[in-house]
N, C-alpha and C positions, 0 to 999 in steps of 0.2 A: 430706502436707507439700508436694509439688510444686504442688498446687492453691493452697495458701496463698502459695507463692512467686510463682505467676502473678498472684495478686490483688495482692501487694505491688509487683510489677514489671510495669507495663503497657507493653508494647512489646518487640519482638523484641530490640532492641539492649540493653536493660537486662537481659533474661534471659540473653542471651549473655555479657554482661560478668560477671554473677554466677556463671554456670556456669564461666566461664574462671577465676575466682578459686578456685572449688571444685576444678576439675581441677588447677590449679596446686598446691593443698595436697595433694591425693591423690598427684599425681605426685612431689612432693618427698618425701613420706613413703615412697612405693614405692621411689624411688631410694635413699633412706637404708637401707631394709630390704635391698635387693639388695647394696649396698656392705657393710653389716654382716655379712650372711650369707656373702658372698664372703671377707671378712676372716677370719671364724670358720672357714670350710672350709679356707682356706689354712693357717691356724694349726694346725688339727687334723691336716692332712696332714703338715705339718712335724713335729708331735709324734709321729705314728705312724712316720714315716720315721726319726726319731731313735731311737725304741724298737727298730725293726728293726736299725738300725746297732749299737746297744748290745748286743743279743743276739748278733749276728754276731761282734762283737769278743770277747765273753765266751767263745764257743765256740772261736775261734781261740786265745785265751789258754789255754784248757783243754787243747787238743791240743798247744800249744807246751810247756806244763808237763810233759805226759806224755813228750814227746820228750827234754826236758832231764833228767828223772828217770832214764830208761832209757838215755840216750845214743844213742837211735835209735828207729826205729818198731818196736813190738812188738805184733802183733795180739792176743795174749792180754791185754796191758795195756790196749789200746784197747777191748777188749770190756767192760772195767770202766766205760768212759765211757758205755756204751749206756743204763743207767738214767737218767743225768743228761739225755741228749738226749731220752729218752722223756718225762721229766717236763716238759721245756720245750716238748714238742710239735714238735720240729724234726726234720729229716732231714739226714743228712750222708754225704759220701763223701770219703775221704782219698787223695790221690795223692802219691807221693814226688817228689823233686826232678827225676827224669827223666820224670815224667808217668805212671808206672805205678801202677795202683790198689793201695793198701796195705790199705785197710779200708773197709767201708761198714756203715751201720746195718742194712741189709737182711740182709747176710751174718752179722750177729751174732745172728741168730734172734730179732729183735724184730718183733712183729706190728704192721704199720702201723695197725691199728685201735686199738691201745693208744695210740699217739701222738695219733690223732684224738680219742680219749676224753679224754685229758688236756687237749687244746686246748679241748674243749667244757666241761670242768669248770672250767678256769681262765678261760674267756671271752676267750681271746687271738685268736680269729678264725681264718680260713683261712690256709694257707701262702702266703707271698709268692713272688715270682719267684726262681729259683735265682741264686746269686751264687758266683763263684770268688774266694776270698780267699787271699792268700799267707800261709804259716806261716813265720815267721822265728825263729831262735834265735841269740842273740849276733850279730845283724846279718847272718846268713847264711840264705838261703831254703832250707828243708829240705823243703818240700812245698806242696801246694795243697789247700785245703778247699773242696769244692763243697757248699754248704749252702743249705737253705731253712728259714727261720724264720717263725713266725706273723706275719701282718700287724699284729696288734694291733687293739684296738677303742678307741673313744672312751669314756672313763670316764662312768659314768651321771651323775655330778655335773656334768660338762661338758655332756652332752646336756640335762640339766635347765636349765642356765644358758642354753644357746642357745635352748631352747624358751621360757623366760621372757622373753628379750630379744625373740623374735619376737612373743610376745603383746603386749608393750609397744609394739612397732612397729605392730602392727595397730591397737591402741587409739589410738596416737598418730596414725595415718593417719586413722582415723575422726574423732578430735577435731580434727585439722588441717582435714579436709574441712568439718566443721561450722563451725569458726571462720572458715575462708575463705569459706564460703557466707554467713555472717552479715555479714562484712566486705564481701563482694561485693554483697550486697543493699543494704547501707547506701551503699556507694560508687556503685553503679549508680543508686540513687534520687537521690542528690545530683548525679551527673553528668548524668542524663537529665532531671531536673526542669526546668532552664532550657531544654533543647531542646524538651521537650513544651510548655512555656509559650510558647516562641517560635513553634512550629508553630501553636498555637491563635491566636496574635496574627496570624500571616500569613494563616490561614484567615479570621479576622474582617476583616482589611484587604481581602482579596480579595472578601469578601461585601459590601463597601461601608462598613464602619465605619472611616472615615478617622481617627477619634480614637483608634483602638486602638494601644497601645504595649506593648512587652515590659517587664515590671516586675521580673523576676528577672535581675539583671545581675551574675554572679560576676566575680571578678578573674582571668580567664583568657581563652583564645581564644574560648570560647563567649560570654563577656561582651563581647568585642570584636565578635563577630557580632551580638549583641543591640543593642549601641550603634549599629552600622552600620545595622541594620534600623530602629531608631527614627529615625535621621537620614534614611533613605530615606522613611520614613512621613511625617516632617515635611515633606520636600520635596514628596511627593505631595499632602499636604494643602494646602501653600502653592500648588502648581500649580493645584489645584482652585479655591482661592479666587481666584487670579489669573484663571483662565479664566472663572469666574462674573462677576468684576468686569469682565473684558474683554467678555464677552458683553453685559453690561448697558451698558457704554460704547458698544459697536458699535450695539446696539439704539437707544440714545439718539441717537448720531450719525446713524444712518440715519433715525430717526423724524422729525427736524427737516427735512432736505431733502425727504423723501417727503411730509411734511405740506404743505410749501410748494408743491411741484410739484402735489400733488393739488388744493390750494385754488385755485391759479392756473388749472389746466386745467379744473376744474369751473366756475370763473368765466367762462372763455372759452366752455365748452359752454352755460352758462345765458345767455350774452349779456350778462353784467354787465360784462365787460371785453373788450378786443380784443387779439389777438396782436401787440402792438406790439414794437418793438425792445427796449425796456426789459424787457418780460415775457419775451421769448425769451432775453435775456442773463441774467436771473435764473434761468430754468430751466436754462440751460447751466452756470452756476456751481454750482448744486445737483447737477447730474449729475457735474461734475468732483469735487466733494466726495465723492460716493459712490464714484467711480472710485478716488480716493486710498485709501479704506478697503479696497477690494477688492485694490488693488495691494499694500498692506501685508500682507494675508493671503497673497497669492501669494508675497511675498518671504520670509515665515516658512516656508512649505512648501518653497520653493527652498533655504533654508538647511539644512533638515533633510536634504535629499538632496544637499548640496553635495559630500560626500566621494565620492559615486558619479558625479557629473556634471561634475566639474572637468576642464578640459583644460589641463594644466600645461605650461609651457615656460619656458626661460630668458628673462628680460626685464629691462629697465631700470626699476626701481621709481621712480627719480628722474623719468624722463619721464612715467610713469603718474600719479604724484602731482601733478606740475606741470600736466599736461593737465586732471586732475580739478579742481584748484583754479581753473584758468583758466575752466573751464566754469561755475563757480559765482560768479565775480567779480561778475557782474551782480546776482545775488540779494543778495550781501553789500552791494554799493553801494546798492541800493534800500533795504535795512534800515538803512543808515547805520553799518555795521560794517566796520572795516578788516581786510583779509585779507592777510597777508604770509607769505612762504616763505623758508626757509633749507635748501636741499636739496643734500646731498653726493651724489656718484655712487655708487649702490648697486644691485647686481643680485640678483635672487631667481629661484627656480623656482616659478612659480605660474600661476594662471588669471587673465588680465588682467581679465576681466569681473567675477570675484568680488573681486579686489583693488580694483578701482575702486569696487565697491559698499561695501567696508569703509571706504574713505576718504570716499566720498560720505555714508554714514550718519553718520559722526562730524562732518562739516562741517555737514550739515543739522541735526544735533542741536544744534550750537552756535548756529545761527540761531534755534532755539526759545527759548534762554535768555539769550543775550548781548543786553543792551539797546542801544539806539541810542547811538552814540558809543564803543562798546566795540571790542575788537580780538581777532582770532584769529590765532595764529602756528603755521605748520606747520614742523617741524624734522625733517630726515631725515639719519641718519648710520649708520655701521657700527661695531659695538662687539663685539669678541670673538666673531666669527662670526655675529652677529645684525644684521639690518637693523632699526633702531629709528626709529619714526615717532612724533613727539610732536605732539599737537594741544592747544595751550594757549590758554585764553580768559580774558577779564577779566570773566566773568559773575558772577552773585550767588553761585556756589558751590552745592554739594549738601549738604543737611543730613546730619549723621552717621548718623541713623537710616535714611536712604534710600540712602546710599552702597553698603552691601553688596548692595542689591537692584536696582541700576540695570541689571544685565545679565540680570535675570530676564525671561522672556517676559511680555508684557502689562502690565508694571509701568509706571505713569505717576506721576511725582512731582506733588505738588499744585501746584508752581510752574510746570509745563509749560503751554504754550499749548494751546488747545482742539483744535487740529488734529492733535495727536499721538496715536498708537495704542499707544505703549509697545513697539514691535517693533524699531525701528531698531538700538538698541545690542545687543539680544539676537541679531539677525541678524549684526551685525558680529563679535560674540564667537564665534559658531558658525563663521562662515567663516574667522576667524583660526585657530581650533583645527583646522579641516579642513586648513589649510596647515602644521600643526605648530607654530603660534605661540601667543602669549598676548596678551590685551587687558586692561589694568588701568586703574584710575582713581585719581587723587589729587585731593582737593578740600578746601577750607576755606571755610566760609560767609563771604561778603564779599571773598574773595580769589581767586575764579575756580577753574577746574577744568583738570586736565591729563590727557588720555588718552594712554596709551603702548601702541603696538602693536609687538610683537617677532615677526619672522619669520626663519627660517633664511636666511642670506645665502649667495650664491655667491661663492667665493673663486677667485683666479687669473684 
């Protein structure tokens, strides 16, 4: 049977769960058996004690009646009670009111073996402990009866009843264990099936199957875990797609300047052209283009380690944003874009280099999208313990399908200019998160875009 259970339940957790159900069933039945037998034992003890008390009171009444009939204690008359005591299997000794012995069953020439024989014949059991009982007549104590009466035995019918109950309890325990085992096997299979399937999915994902997902999703905590796993797998797959796309974009971007440099250098080597100023300028521009790509990759790696390399200190965010905007005024003017600022005085605890990078990335992102004649507005204020920086532009806006992905690494919108690598906003978002803040975007096609950066502000 255990081999069959092991085949049904693959996994230590499932077997333990099933065995726990079976143990619970057996334990419950065993506890019930103990309680029932304890109740029976107590009831039988009370029954036997009551029998002893009744016999004792009968003997006291017998001696009191003899005193009342004779008007006192008379040993010859008491000897007539000896056969009755012998028949009951009891032993007795009588003391008068002063405590002096008046009569005893031994002195009445009754063989103790006779009493033992009667106890055996009647099945009343062995003698109980001695008891001293007062003998009263008309409310007056006239003596003391020291008596030992048989302890009594449990009737056979009661013993049979208790035995039958115990047999039922044993059968019930076995039945409960079997039922609990069946329920445990069923419950364990249902409880562990999603976990097993999720484990296989995780193994497949680790082996490289990026399309693997958990298909069994119950409506419980395990289902939440499976949903979270699927979400994680979706993100991993998306990251892989973005990395592949980025690798292709970088290869394409590098291929062009390298091809130009190679052709020009080979032409110079072959004597077809001369290293004129125009040729050198062209080679320099292509080198700068490759340098920008390398710088973008370095910025991404730097953002990954930002939480470990930041040097935070209290500073004026107002001054930092203003200086950053001023440094980019020339680029905006050259592009024909108006850059304006509305900055309230706000202080934060942060790394000035990283914060400047957050602002710079958002402004340079606006340069890629806002057409000539457009405008970009920086607004800085404090709201409910947060420093809020808004970068609003009058650009073409972001398509609704692209908006949820603009902070993904390597993502490039189809409307971006060719010199972008899709890293700037991802870096800004990660640096903002490293400062304990958030970076969000709101946009509508044809009505521009607004980026909102929230950072914990210093108060007081």
